[in-house]
C-alpha positions as CSV (number, residue, x, y, z in Angstrom):
1,M,2.6,-15.8,36.0
2,E,5.5,-18.2,36.0
3,R,3.7,-20.4,33.5
4,E,3.2,-17.6,31.1
5,V,6.9,-16.4,31.5
6,I,8.1,-19.9,30.6
7,L,5.8,-20.2,27.6
8,D,6.5,-16.8,26.3
9,H,10.3,-17.4,26.3
10,L,9.8,-20.8,24.6
11,L,7.5,-19.6,22.0
12,Q,9.7,-16.5,21.1
13,K,12.5,-19.1,20.6
14,Y,10.2,-21.3,18.5
15,E,9.2,-18.3,16.3
16,K,12.9,-17.7,15.6
17,S,13.8,-21.3,14.8
18,M,13.4,-23.4,11.6
19,H,10.6,-25.3,13.2
20,L,8.1,-22.4,12.6
21,L,8.4,-22.4,8.7
22,Q,9.8,-25.9,8.1
23,P,8.4,-28.4,10.6
24,G,10.3,-31.6,11.0
25,R,13.3,-30.2,9.1
26,S,15.5,-29.6,12.2
27,H,16.2,-31.9,15.2
28,R,17.3,-29.0,17.4
29,R,15.2,-28.6,20.5
30,V,13.6,-25.4,21.5
31,M,15.1,-25.1,24.8
32,L,15.6,-22.7,27.8
33,R,18.8,-23.4,29.6
34,A,18.7,-22.1,33.2
35,E,22.5,-21.9,33.4
36,K,22.7,-19.8,30.3
37,R,20.1,-17.4,31.6
38,D,17.7,-18.0,28.8
39,F,15.0,-16.9,31.1
40,P,16.5,-14.6,33.8
41,E,13.4,-14.6,35.9
42,Y,14.4,-18.1,37.1
43,E,16.5,-17.1,40.2
44,Y,17.5,-20.6,41.4
45,E,19.3,-19.2,44.5
46,N,16.0,-17.6,45.8
47,A,14.0,-20.6,47.1
48,S,10.6,-19.0,46.8
49,V,11.1,-17.8,43.2
50,R,12.8,-21.1,42.1
51,D,10.1,-23.2,43.7
52,A,7.3,-21.2,42.0
53,Y,8.9,-21.7,38.6
54,N,9.7,-25.4,39.3
55,A,6.0,-25.9,40.1
56,A,4.9,-24.2,36.9
57,A,7.4,-26.2,34.8
58,V,6.3,-29.5,36.3
59,A,2.6,-28.6,35.7
60,L,3.4,-27.9,32.1
61,E,5.4,-31.1,31.8
62,R,2.4,-33.1,33.1
63,R,0.3,-31.6,30.4
64,G,2.8,-32.8,27.8
65,I,3.8,-29.2,26.6
66,V,7.4,-29.3,27.9
67,S,10.1,-31.6,29.0
68,L,12.4,-30.9,31.8
69,S,16.0,-31.6,32.7
70,W,17.2,-31.1,36.3
71,R,20.6,-30.0,37.5
72,V,19.5,-31.1,41.0
73,P,16.6,-33.4,40.7
74,G,13.4,-31.9,41.7
75,V,15.2,-28.8,43.2
76,V,17.1,-26.9,40.4
77,L,16.2,-26.9,36.7
78,S,18.8,-27.4,34.1
79,S,16.6,-26.8,31.0
80,V,13.0,-26.6,29.8
81,S,12.2,-27.8,26.2
82,L,9.1,-27.2,24.2
83,V,7.3,-30.5,23.0
84,L,6.8,-29.6,19.3
85,D,3.8,-31.8,19.0
86,S,2.1,-29.6,21.6
87,V,2.8,-26.2,20.1
88,T,-0.9,-25.5,19.4
89,E,-1.8,-26.1,23.0
90,A,1.2,-24.0,24.2
91,Y,0.0,-21.0,22.2
92,A,-3.5,-21.4,23.5
93,L,-2.4,-21.7,27.1
94,A,-0.1,-18.6,26.7
95,G,-3.0,-16.6,25.1
96,R,-0.9,-16.0,22.1
97,Q,-1.7,-16.3,18.4
98,H,0.4,-18.6,16.3
99,P,2.4,-16.5,13.8
100,R,0.7,-18.5,10.8
101,E,-2.8,-17.6,12.1
102,R,-1.7,-13.9,12.6
103,A,-0.2,-13.8,9.2
104,Q,-3.3,-15.2,7.6
105,T,-5.5,-12.7,9.5
106,V,-3.2,-9.8,8.2
107,V,-3.4,-11.1,4.7
108,A,-7.2,-11.3,4.9
109,V,-7.4,-7.6,6.1
110,V,-5.2,-6.4,3.4
111,E,-6.8,-8.3,0.6
112,A,-10.4,-7.3,1.7
113,G,-9.4,-3.7,2.2
114,L,-7.3,-3.2,-0.8
115,K,-8.9,-5.5,-3.2
116,E,-9.2,-3.1,-6.2
117,V,-6.6,-0.4,-5.6
118,S,-4.7,1.0,-8.6
119,A,-2.1,3.4,-7.0
120,S,1.2,1.7,-7.9
121,W,2.9,2.4,-4.5
122,V,-0.1,1.1,-2.5
123,I,-0.1,-2.1,-4.7
124,R,3.6,-2.6,-4.0
125,W,3.1,-2.3,-0.3
126,K,0.1,-4.6,-0.4
127,E,2.1,-7.2,-2.4
128,A,5.1,-6.9,-0.1
129,V,3.0,-7.3,3.1
130,C,1.1,-10.4,1.7
131,R,4.3,-12.0,0.3
132,Q,6.2,-11.6,3.6
133,A,3.2,-12.9,5.7
134,A,2.7,-16.0,3.4
135,E,6.3,-16.8,3.1
136,T,7.7,-16.1,6.6
137,Y,4.8,-15.3,8.7
138,Q,6.3,-12.0,9.5
139,V,3.9,-9.1,9.8
140,P,4.4,-5.4,10.7
141,G,5.2,-4.9,14.4
142,Y,2.0,-3.1,15.1
143,C,0.0,-6.2,14.1
144,K,1.4,-8.6,16.7
145,D,-0.9,-7.6,19.6
146,E,-4.1,-6.2,17.9
147,L,-5.1,-5.1,14.5
148,S,-7.0,-1.8,15.1
149,F,-4.2,0.4,14.0
150,F,-3.4,-1.7,10.9
151,S,-7.0,-1.8,9.9
152,G,-7.1,2.0,10.2
153,L,-3.9,2.3,8.1
154,V,-5.5,0.0,5.4
155,T,-8.5,2.3,5.4
156,A,-6.3,5.4,4.9
157,L,-4.6,3.7,2.0
158,R,-7.9,2.6,0.4
159,C,-9.2,6.2,0.7
160,Y,-6.0,7.6,-0.7
161,D,-6.3,5.2,-3.8
162,S,-10.0,6.3,-4.3
163,L,-8.8,9.9,-4.9
164,Q,-7.6,8.7,-8.3
165,G,-5.0,11.5,-8.5
166,N,-7.3,14.3,-7.3
167,T,-6.2,16.6,-4.5
168,I,-7.8,17.0,-1.0
169,T,-7.0,18.8,2.2
170,V,-5.7,16.8,5.1
171,R,-8.8,17.5,7.3
172,A,-11.1,16.4,4.5
173,F,-9.0,13.3,3.8
174,S,-9.2,12.4,7.6
175,I,-13.0,12.9,7.6
176,R,-13.2,10.8,4.4
177,C,-11.2,7.9,6.2
178,F,-12.4,8.1,9.8
179,Q,-15.3,10.6,10.1
180,N,-12.9,12.6,12.2
181,S,-11.0,15.6,10.9
182,K,-7.9,15.1,13.0
183,E,-7.6,11.3,13.3
184,F,-5.3,10.8,10.2
185,E,-2.9,13.5,11.3
186,R,-2.8,12.4,14.9
187,T,-2.7,8.6,14.4
188,Y,-1.8,7.5,10.9
189,Q,0.1,10.2,9.1
190,S,3.6,9.2,10.1
191,E,3.3,5.6,9.2
192,F,1.3,6.4,6.0
193,L,4.2,8.7,4.9
194,R,6.9,6.1,5.9
195,L,5.2,3.6,3.5
196,A,4.9,6.2,0.7
197,R,8.6,7.0,1.0
198,K,9.5,3.4,0.8
199,Y,7.2,2.3,-2.0
200,D,6.6,5.5,-4.1
201,D,9.6,5.7,-6.4
202,G,9.2,9.5,-7.0
203,L,8.9,10.4,-3.4
204,S,11.7,8.0,-2.4
205,A,14.0,9.6,-4.8
206,L,13.3,13.2,-3.6
207,C,13.7,12.2,0.1
208,E,16.8,10.3,-0.6
209,E,18.6,13.5,-1.9
210,Q,17.2,16.1,0.5
211,E,14.9,16.5,3.5
212,L,11.3,17.2,2.9
213,S,8.9,18.1,5.7
214,Q,5.9,15.9,6.2
215,R,3.7,18.7,4.9
216,D,5.7,18.7,1.6
217,Q,5.6,14.9,1.4
218,L,1.8,15.0,1.7
219,A,1.5,17.8,-0.8
220,Y,3.6,15.6,-3.3
221,L,0.9,12.9,-2.8
222,G,-1.9,15.5,-3.3
223,I,-2.9,15.9,0.3
224,Y,-2.7,19.5,1.5
225,A,-3.0,21.6,4.6
226,R,-5.2,23.9,2.5
227,P,-6.0,24.2,-1.4
228,E,-3.1,25.4,-3.4
229,L,-3.0,28.6,-5.3
230,Y,-1.2,28.7,-8.6
231,E,0.1,32.2,-9.5
232,L,0.8,33.1,-13.2
233,S,1.1,36.4,-15.1
234,G,0.9,36.9,-18.8
235,R,-1.3,37.7,-21.8
236,C,-3.0,34.4,-22.3
237,L,-6.5,32.9,-22.3
238,L,-7.7,30.1,-20.1
239,Q,-10.3,27.9,-21.7
240,M,-12.5,26.7,-18.8
241,E,-15.5,24.4,-18.9
242,S,-17.8,27.4,-18.4
243,G,-16.1,29.9,-20.7
244,V,-12.8,31.8,-21.5
245,V,-10.9,33.8,-18.9
246,D,-8.6,36.5,-20.4
247,L,-5.6,37.2,-18.2
248,S,-4.4,40.2,-20.1
249,P,-6.2,42.8,-17.9
250,F,-4.3,41.4,-14.9
251,Y,-0.9,41.8,-16.6
252,P,1.7,42.3,-15.2
253,L,0.7,41.3,-11.6
254,G,-1.3,38.3,-12.7
255,I,-3.8,36.1,-10.9
256,A,-3.9,33.1,-8.5
257,L,-5.7,30.1,-9.9
258,P,-7.2,27.8,-7.2
259,S,-6.2,24.2,-7.4
260,T,-9.9,23.2,-7.4
261,Q,-10.2,24.9,-10.8
262,V,-7.6,22.9,-12.6
263,E,-9.9,20.0,-13.3
264,H,-12.1,22.5,-15.2
265,L,-9.2,23.8,-17.3
266,R,-9.4,22.5,-20.9
267,A,-6.7,24.5,-22.7
268,V,-4.5,27.6,-22.5
269,N,-4.2,29.9,-25.5
270,L,-0.6,31.1,-25.7
271,N,-0.7,32.7,-29.1
272,E,0.9,36.0,-27.8
273,I,3.5,34.2,-25.7
274,R,7.0,33.6,-26.8
275,Q,8.6,32.4,-23.6
276,I,7.3,30.8,-20.4
277,V,9.4,31.2,-17.2
278,F,8.7,29.0,-14.2
279,I,10.1,30.6,-11.0
280,E,10.5,28.4,-8.0
281,N,10.9,31.1,-5.3
282,K,8.0,33.5,-4.4
283,T,10.1,36.5,-3.6
284,N,11.8,36.1,-7.0
285,Y,8.5,35.6,-8.8
286,D,7.0,38.8,-7.3
287,E,10.1,40.8,-8.2
288,Y,10.3,39.4,-11.7
289,I,6.6,40.2,-12.6
290,Q,7.1,43.7,-11.2
291,S,10.4,44.6,-12.8
292,E,11.3,42.2,-15.6
293,I,8.4,40.5,-17.3
294,T,7.8,41.4,-21.0
295,P,4.5,41.3,-22.8
296,D,5.4,38.2,-24.7
297,T,6.3,36.2,-21.4
298,L,4.2,34.0,-19.3
299,A,5.6,33.9,-15.7
300,V,4.5,31.0,-13.5
301,Y,5.2,30.7,-9.8
302,Q,6.5,27.1,-9.7
303,G,6.7,26.9,-5.9
304,G,8.5,23.7,-5.0
305,F,8.0,20.1,-5.9
306,L,5.0,19.3,-8.0
307,S,1.8,18.0,-6.5
308,P,-0.5,15.9,-8.7
309,T,-2.8,18.8,-9.5
310,K,0.1,21.3,-10.2
311,R,1.6,18.7,-12.4
312,Q,-1.6,18.5,-14.3
313,L,-1.7,22.3,-14.8
314,F,1.9,22.3,-16.0
315,Q,1.2,19.5,-18.4
316,I,-1.6,21.5,-19.9
317,L,0.8,24.5,-20.4
318,G,3.4,22.3,-21.8
319,R,1.0,20.7,-24.3
320,D,-0.3,24.1,-25.5
321,L,3.0,25.7,-26.0
322,G,3.8,26.7,-29.6
323,R,6.8,25.2,-31.3
324,D,8.7,28.5,-31.2
325,V,8.0,29.2,-27.5
326,G,11.0,28.9,-25.1
327,A,10.4,27.3,-21.7
328,F,12.8,28.0,-18.7
329,F,13.1,27.2,-15.1
330,W,14.6,29.3,-12.5
331,G,15.4,27.7,-9.1
332,D,18.0,27.7,-6.3
333,I,21.4,26.4,-7.7
334,D,21.4,23.4,-5.5
335,L,20.3,19.7,-5.3
336,G,16.6,20.8,-4.8
337,G,16.7,23.1,-7.7
338,F,18.1,20.3,-9.9
339,Q,15.4,17.9,-8.7
340,M,12.6,20.4,-9.4
341,F,14.0,21.1,-12.9
342,A,14.0,17.4,-13.7
343,Q,10.5,16.9,-12.4
344,L,9.1,19.8,-14.4
345,Q,11.1,18.6,-17.5
346,D,9.0,15.5,-17.4
347,S,6.0,17.6,-18.3
348,I,7.8,20.0,-20.5
349,P,10.7,18.2,-22.4
350,R,12.0,21.4,-24.1
351,L,12.6,23.0,-20.7
352,M,15.9,24.7,-20.1
353,P,17.5,26.2,-17.0
354,M,17.6,29.9,-16.4
355,R,20.2,31.6,-14.3
356,M,21.5,28.3,-12.9
357,S,24.8,28.1,-14.7
358,A,28.4,27.6,-13.3
359,D,29.1,31.2,-14.0
360,D,26.2,32.2,-11.7
361,V,27.8,30.1,-8.9
362,K,31.1,31.9,-9.4
363,R,29.4,35.3,-9.6
364,F,27.5,34.9,-6.4
365,Y,30.1,32.8,-4.5
366,Q,30.5,35.4,-1.8
367,Q,26.7,35.2,-1.0
368,G,26.5,31.5,-1.3
369,L,25.3,29.1,1.3
370,D,28.1,27.0,2.8
371,R,27.3,23.3,2.6
372,P,28.5,20.5,5.0
373,Q,30.6,17.7,3.7
374,A,27.7,15.2,4.0
375,Y,25.7,17.4,1.6
376,L,28.7,17.7,-0.9
377,D,29.2,13.9,-0.7
378,R,25.6,13.4,-1.7
379,L,26.1,15.8,-4.6
380,Q,29.3,14.1,-5.7
381,K,27.3,10.8,-5.9
382,V,24.7,12.5,-8.0
383,W,27.4,13.9,-10.3
384,E,29.1,10.5,-10.6
385,D,25.8,8.9,-11.5
386,N,25.2,11.6,-14.1
387,R,21.8,12.1,-12.8
388,Y,21.4,15.7,-14.0
389,P,23.5,16.0,-17.1
390,L,22.5,19.6,-17.9
391,F,24.0,20.7,-14.5
392,S,27.2,18.6,-14.7
393,D,29.5,21.6,-14.9
394,V,27.4,23.5,-12.3
395,I,27.7,20.6,-9.8
396,Q,31.4,20.4,-10.3
397,T,31.7,24.1,-9.5
398,I,29.6,23.7,-6.4
399,L,31.8,20.9,-5.3
400,R,34.9,23.0,-5.8
401,L,33.6,26.1,-4.1
402,G,31.5,24.3,-1.4
403,V,28.6,26.6,-1.7
404,T,25.1,26.6,-3.3
405,I,23.3,29.7,-4.4
406,E,19.8,30.8,-3.4
407,Q,17.7,32.6,-5.9
408,E,17.2,35.7,-3.7
409,V,20.7,36.8,-4.3
410,F,20.1,37.6,-7.9
411,Y,18.1,40.8,-7.1
412,G,21.0,42.1,-5.1
413,G,23.3,41.9,-8.2
414,R,23.2,42.1,-12.0
415,K,20.1,40.8,-13.7
416,E,20.6,38.4,-16.6
417,S,18.5,37.8,-19.7
418,V,16.2,34.7,-19.9
419,G,18.1,31.5,-20.7
420,S,21.5,32.8,-19.5
């Protein structure tokens, strides 16, 4: 045991020194000084402990792995230095893998497992891990003892890339990866999402500005607790692979389109539609289609940040909108609402906000949600960066009043016309 303790301390120091990456560049020794407590296990005042470590150190010296310096010759050690020409033998004797060999193994696992991936954030992670391993021999902490978790994580990333933008449930994804419906969620989900938040620019931006649950983060990536349902109401026609679906008989309460059907949707006939309204909140959507919708309106339950399949549906709607058709988004008047508007606007450039004005903030101030200073500071930074120019005056009003407005309050007050 004493031998392993000495070698572990020395090799830890070696791995932090210049000798690891630039052998021969430095003349500084890799040394444990007993008087500086570099290895606190050496209790020189306890004779049995001291003698055991002395014996182990002397045995290592005889093998040419360390050199010793004594405070009291043969009795109390002053220092133990690693013989750099014997580093390989020291690692073997300690039962440790040299960082260079470990890094090479990690690169081999990544290169083999993610050889032909195309998802941009997975590629970024792959390149970062391989570059760091090659240049510094540094690898993720969970690779230092064994590679089973790392190999499983690479498997999850490879399976995610193979989806090619299609959606899947969490359980089905886990079976696809590990032939076990719960293994992904139980073992790999947290680290998988940590990497996605770091290397996926879109997810990173959303999480930087507000908290998203793991479930919402997975949905953003196209992995769901269960298939999504996309609700819409209006007099339009859905051109499916197998035929045409007329939504007019379902007006005004509408239908729910399963996410699994979006890949079979080829076009939307909006000839009778003059405005399309995306409503973020389910309560407001339900109230709107029961009390406000008009025959020339298509109402769509937007339901939060866009998953890949929902984005695909909305892109089809945006593509098939006539030139004279107005497009509006109604969400909470807060940072999340601004983010959702911007995300949807990427698919529908003509999109305009609805009931999200500075006057609306003032009108419902008394029913507003008080925001802590940390939230207002984030919003201030967003305003300074001019990240959401359409909402510049709205943000200033929120900062002045210190409240944001949730959609639900509108149906307790005066209703506004679309686009107000």
